[in-house]
Rosetta silent file (secondary structure, phi, psi, omega in degrees, C-alpha in Angstrom):
SEQUENCE: MPDFIQLSRGVEQINCQTDLQWYEWQRYSSRQKQKMNFGGVIDTIKLTGELDVFLDILQSGQWLHVGNKTTFGMGRYQII
SCORE:     score description
SCORE:     0.000 S_00000001
   1 L     0.000  127.762 -179.681   -3.234 -146.670  -98.153 S_00000001
   2 L   -64.679  147.678  174.405   -4.103 -150.244  -97.129 S_00000001
   3 L   -87.138   97.608 -172.936   -1.813 -153.061  -98.222 S_00000001
   4 H   -67.469  -28.299  176.636   -4.337 -155.063 -100.229 S_00000001
   5 H   -66.514  -45.021  178.347   -2.023 -158.053 -100.653 S_00000001
   6 H   -64.558  -40.187  178.862   -1.636 -158.339  -96.879 S_00000001
   7 H   -64.181  -42.537 -179.273   -5.400 -157.902  -96.431 S_00000001
   8 H   -65.823  -32.166  175.535   -6.229 -160.608  -98.975 S_00000001
   9 H   -73.285  -38.915 -177.744   -3.912 -163.041  -97.180 S_00000001
  10 H   -69.272  -30.081 -176.599   -5.289 -162.081  -93.776 S_00000001
  11 H   -65.322  -25.272  178.238   -8.918 -162.564  -94.729 S_00000001
  12 H   -67.371  -19.030 -178.273   -8.324 -166.294  -95.111 S_00000001
  13 H   -94.868    3.146 -175.727   -7.618 -166.450  -91.362 S_00000001
  14 E   -98.574  133.862  174.227  -10.923 -164.828  -90.326 S_00000001
  15 E  -101.291  132.959 -176.973  -13.922 -166.806  -89.122 S_00000001
  16 E  -123.803  121.850  174.993  -17.287 -165.158  -89.764 S_00000001
  17 E  -114.853  132.282 -177.028  -20.539 -166.116  -88.033 S_00000001
  18 E  -124.145  151.485  172.011  -23.715 -164.349  -89.112 S_00000001
  19 E  -140.889   72.084 -172.346  -27.245 -164.017  -87.865 S_00000001
  20 E  -101.779  148.781  176.796  -28.697 -161.697  -90.516 S_00000001
  21 E  -133.735  145.599  175.428  -32.281 -160.867  -91.352 S_00000001
  22 E   -81.695  133.443 -178.409  -33.762 -158.914  -94.251 S_00000001
  23 E  -127.351  131.528  178.421  -35.592 -155.803  -93.078 S_00000001
  24 E  -122.123  144.775  176.138  -37.894 -153.614  -95.200 S_00000001
  25 E  -150.512  167.693  179.258  -39.439 -150.249  -94.421 S_00000001
  26 E  -121.727  152.864  170.160  -41.093 -147.326  -96.160 S_00000001
  27 E  -142.380  157.621  179.165  -40.631 -143.596  -96.034 S_00000001
  28 E   -97.676  130.695  177.899  -42.392 -140.772  -97.767 S_00000001
  29 E   -97.885  114.052  177.161  -40.372 -138.607 -100.149 S_00000001
  30 L   -65.788  -36.137 -179.601  -41.558 -135.010 -100.167 S_00000001
  31 L   -66.743  -44.074 -178.144  -39.483 -134.330 -103.267 S_00000001
  32 L   -91.095   -8.593  178.332  -40.906 -137.267 -105.238 S_00000001
  33 L    56.282   43.917  177.585  -44.356 -137.056 -103.583 S_00000001
  34 E  -159.208  162.299  174.877  -44.555 -140.810 -103.079 S_00000001
  35 E   -75.945  144.414  178.142  -43.721 -143.612 -100.678 S_00000001
  36 E  -122.714  137.202  178.673  -40.349 -145.257 -101.166 S_00000001
  37 E   -95.941  136.610  176.124  -39.447 -148.813 -100.184 S_00000001
  38 E  -126.917  152.934  176.612  -36.092 -149.599  -98.612 S_00000001
  39 E  -152.789  154.095  178.304  -34.548 -152.899  -97.610 S_00000001
  40 E  -177.007  175.184  179.797  -31.343 -154.248  -96.155 S_00000001
  41 E   -92.087  144.107  175.270  -29.820 -156.711  -93.734 S_00000001
  42 E  -134.641  163.066  172.147  -29.752 -156.141  -89.993 S_00000001
  43 E   120.517 -134.490 -164.829  -28.514 -158.053  -86.959 S_00000001
  44 E  -126.236  138.349  169.226  -25.130 -159.491  -85.993 S_00000001
  45 E  -125.682  127.619  179.354  -21.869 -160.509  -87.634 S_00000001
  46 E  -112.904  118.694  178.254  -19.191 -161.993  -85.396 S_00000001
  47 E  -106.636  131.871  176.487  -15.617 -161.956  -86.688 S_00000001
  48 E  -132.710  154.486 -179.865  -12.887 -163.933  -84.935 S_00000001
  49 E   123.775 -158.125 -178.774   -9.264 -164.550  -85.768 S_00000001
  50 L   -81.652   89.971 -175.652   -6.337 -162.297  -86.620 S_00000001
  51 L   -95.352   -0.866 -174.132   -8.179 -159.001  -87.094 S_00000001
  52 H   -52.151  -45.247 -176.615   -5.225 -156.654  -86.447 S_00000001
  53 H   -70.895  -15.163 -178.188   -4.675 -155.744  -90.117 S_00000001
  54 H  -100.515  -11.096 -172.033   -8.393 -154.959  -90.522 S_00000001
  55 H   -59.623  -42.545  179.545   -8.969 -152.893  -87.377 S_00000001
  56 H   -60.516  -43.678 -179.118   -8.205 -149.492  -88.935 S_00000001
  57 H   -67.553  -45.486 -179.715  -10.599 -150.132  -91.816 S_00000001
  58 H   -63.453  -41.479  179.864  -13.347 -151.545  -89.574 S_00000001
  59 H   -68.053  -37.727  177.210  -13.047 -148.665  -87.096 S_00000001
  60 H   -64.846  -44.380 -179.896  -13.139 -146.060  -89.885 S_00000001
  61 H   -62.950  -28.830  177.929  -16.217 -147.638  -91.443 S_00000001
  62 H   -61.060  -31.432 -178.246  -17.983 -147.511  -88.092 S_00000001
  63 H   -99.908  -24.745 -176.045  -17.903 -143.687  -88.310 S_00000001
  64 H   -85.305  -28.698 -179.085  -18.115 -143.159  -92.087 S_00000001
  65 L    52.433   54.792 -176.355  -21.212 -145.288  -92.796 S_00000001
  66 L   -80.866  141.248  176.026  -20.195 -145.855  -96.395 S_00000001
  67 L   140.526 -177.729 -178.056  -22.616 -147.508  -98.788 S_00000001
  68 L   -70.700  134.473  175.600  -25.931 -147.222 -100.507 S_00000001
  69 L    64.665   30.897  179.834  -28.658 -145.171  -98.757 S_00000001
  70 H   -65.369  -27.940  178.804  -26.442 -144.119  -95.834 S_00000001
  71 H   -67.749  -15.494  178.275  -28.341 -140.832  -95.547 S_00000001
  72 H  -102.907   13.094  176.172  -31.386 -142.916  -94.601 S_00000001
  73 L    97.756   -0.911  178.001  -29.582 -144.817  -91.841 S_00000001
  74 L   -86.903  159.136  178.469  -28.251 -147.757  -93.807 S_00000001
  75 L    89.007    1.955 -177.969  -24.582 -148.710  -93.782 S_00000001
  76 L   -89.759  140.302  171.193  -24.194 -148.170  -90.046 S_00000001
  77 L  -147.608  163.426 -176.531  -22.482 -150.695  -87.816 S_00000001
  78 L  -132.072  132.353  177.003  -21.038 -150.760  -84.346 S_00000001
  79 L   -91.750  124.982 -179.979  -17.952 -152.593  -83.104 S_00000001
  80 L  -114.517    0.000    0.000  -18.495 -154.115  -79.672 S_00000001
């Protein structure tokens, strides 16, 4: 279980640079017999600073893809 007090203190030491864009696409739902619109942010987030306390959570999320519409490819990220 993460130590949320330690995480909340650590987040103040993180610098975040973003280059995000909104992306929209459509897919056809065979079940609903109609086109469905999806949207979300794509591109790059750069985190710098003391990331040690966050590494386990970030690495787990890289494989779990948690969030809305993950079955359609959203919620995915890659740590480089």
